[in-house]
C-alpha positions as CSV (number, residue, x, y, z in Angstrom):
1,X,0.0,0.0,0.0
2,X,1.4,3.4,-1.0
3,X,0.9,6.5,1.0
4,X,-1.1,9.1,-0.8
5,X,-1.9,12.7,-0.2
6,X,-5.2,11.7,1.5
7,X,-3.3,9.8,4.2
8,X,-1.2,12.8,5.0
9,X,-4.2,15.1,5.0
10,X,-6.1,12.8,7.3
11,X,-3.2,12.7,9.8
12,X,-2.8,16.4,9.6
13,X,-6.6,17.0,10.1
14,X,-6.6,14.6,13.1
15,X,-3.6,16.4,14.7
16,X,-5.2,19.8,14.1
17,X,-8.6,18.6,15.6
18,X,-6.8,17.2,18.7
19,X,-5.0,20.5,19.1
20,X,-8.2,22.6,18.6
21,X,-10.0,20.4,21.1
22,X,-7.2,20.9,23.6
23,X,-7.3,24.7,23.2
24,X,-11.0,24.8,23.6
25,X,-11.4,22.3,26.5
26,X,-8.3,22.7,28.7
27,X,-7.7,25.4,31.2
28,X,-4.0,25.0,31.9
29,X,-2.0,27.6,30.1
30,X,0.9,25.2,29.3
31,X,-1.5,22.6,27.9
32,X,-3.1,25.2,25.7
33,X,0.3,26.3,24.5
34,X,1.3,22.7,23.6
35,X,-2.0,22.3,21.7
36,X,-1.3,25.5,19.7
37,X,2.1,24.0,18.8
38,X,0.4,20.8,17.8
39,X,-1.9,22.8,15.5
40,X,1.1,24.5,14.0
41,X,2.8,21.1,13.4
42,X,-0.4,19.9,11.6
43,X,-0.3,22.9,9.3
44,X,3.4,22.3,8.6
45,X,2.6,18.6,7.7
46,X,-0.1,19.8,5.3
47,X,2.3,22.2,3.7
48,X,5.0,19.6,3.2
49,X,2.4,17.0,1.9
50,X,1.1,19.4,-0.7
51,X,4.7,20.3,-1.7
52,X,5.7,16.6,-1.9
53,X,2.8,15.6,-4.1
54,X,3.1,18.6,-6.5
55,X,5.1,17.2,-9.3
56,X,7.0,19.5,-11.7
57,X,8.5,17.8,-14.7
58,X,8.1,14.4,-12.9
59,X,10.0,15.5,-9.8
60,X,8.5,16.7,-6.5
61,X,8.6,20.5,-5.9
62,X,10.5,21.1,-2.7
63,X,9.8,24.9,-2.5
64,X,7.5,24.5,0.5
65,X,10.3,22.6,2.4
66,X,12.3,25.8,2.4
67,X,9.4,27.7,3.7
68,X,9.0,25.1,6.4
69,X,12.4,25.8,7.8
70,X,11.5,29.5,8.2
71,X,8.2,28.5,9.9
72,X,10.1,26.2,12.3
73,X,12.5,29.0,13.1
74,X,9.7,31.4,13.9
75,X,7.9,28.7,15.9
76,X,11.1,28.2,18.0
77,X,11.2,32.0,18.7
78,X,7.5,31.8,19.5
79,X,8.1,29.1,22.0
80,X,10.8,31.0,23.8
81,X,8.6,34.2,24.1
82,X,5.5,32.2,25.0
83,X,7.2,30.3,27.7
84,X,8.7,33.5,29.1
85,X,5.2,35.0,29.3
86,X,3.8,31.9,31.0
87,X,6.6,32.0,33.5
88,X,6.1,35.7,34.2
89,X,2.3,35.1,34.7
90,X,3.0,32.2,37.0
91,X,5.4,34.3,39.1
92,X,2.9,37.1,39.5
93,X,-0.4,35.2,39.7
94,X,1.0,31.9,41.1
95,X,-1.3,29.9,38.8
96,X,-1.5,28.7,35.2
97,X,-5.3,28.5,35.1
98,X,-6.6,30.7,32.3
99,X,-9.8,31.5,34.2
100,X,-7.8,33.1,37.0
101,X,-5.4,35.0,34.7
102,X,-7.9,37.4,33.1
103,X,-6.1,40.7,33.3
104,X,-2.8,42.0,32.0
105,X,-2.3,44.3,35.0
106,X,-0.3,43.3,38.1
């Protein structure tokens, strides 16, 4: 059995749905952050799958793979800034529950 574009899109859709459910259901800020990263990984998988199955002159077009490296770089910076914000909120509010962290003031 050969892997097709539909297989990759199914896995990507499932990952995105799990991440979206985690963002909507969970209240812990760290879990929500991880679910957002899972959604970003699902979008990256879709981008690479479409790039891989787009044939140009019989060869796969790897243009989106280059874009993927930039996305991963930005995601790494996002993780650093996001975790710094979460640590700062935890130090001031002493909780990671999003229902208790509802203001941006100290």
